[in-house]
N, C-alpha and C positions, 0 to 999 in steps of 0.2 A: 392488382398484380402483387403477388406475394414475393417474399424474399427468396423462397426456395426455387421459384421459376427463374429468377434473375441470376442465381449462382451458376447454373450450368451455362447460361449464355455468356456470363463473364469469363468463365473458364474456357469456353470455346473461342471467345474473342482473343483471349490471351494466347491460346495455342495458334490461332490464325496469324497472329503477329510474329510468331517465331520464324526464323529463317530455315527453310527446307534444306538448303545446301549445308548449313551448319549441322543440322540434325542428321543428315545423311553421312557426313564426314565423321561425326561422333559415333554413329551407329556402326560404321565399318571398323573404326580403330578403337573406340572405347564404348562398347555397347551399354554397360550399366550407366555411364554418364549420359548417353543419349536418352535412355528411359527417364532419367532424372530431369533432363532438359525439357522433356515433354510432359512432365508432371506425373510420371508413373513410377513412384518410389518403390512400391511393392514388387513390380517387375524388375527393377534395378537390383534389388536385394536377391530375388530369385535367380537372376542372371549371374550374380556373383557366386551364390551358393552352388549352382549347378555347373560352374566353370564354363560360362558362356553357352549354356544349353548343350553341354557335352561337345563343344566346338562346332556345333551347327549354327551358332548364333551369328556367324559372319554372313549367313544367308538369310536367316529368319529375322534378325533384329532390324536391318535396313528396310525390309519390306513392311514389317509391322509399324515401325516409326513413321514411314511414309504414309501408310494408311491412316494412322492416328492424326497426322497433320492434315491430310487431305479431307478427312471427315470433318475436321474443325472448320475448314474453309467452306 
């Protein structure tokens, strides 16, 4: 078993241990922080630059963050 195979498993396990409720609350109120919480730093920066995806982020970010966490579990 190589190290490369265990890294995604470790990352998925770390995501699976994160609180879905906390992630959803962050996604609704502080979208970039929610992306950072689930380890998606590039998306957090993109979210900040585009002003929360031109204000559509209140709908898009919670759904996307939930999908990221549910895929990890």
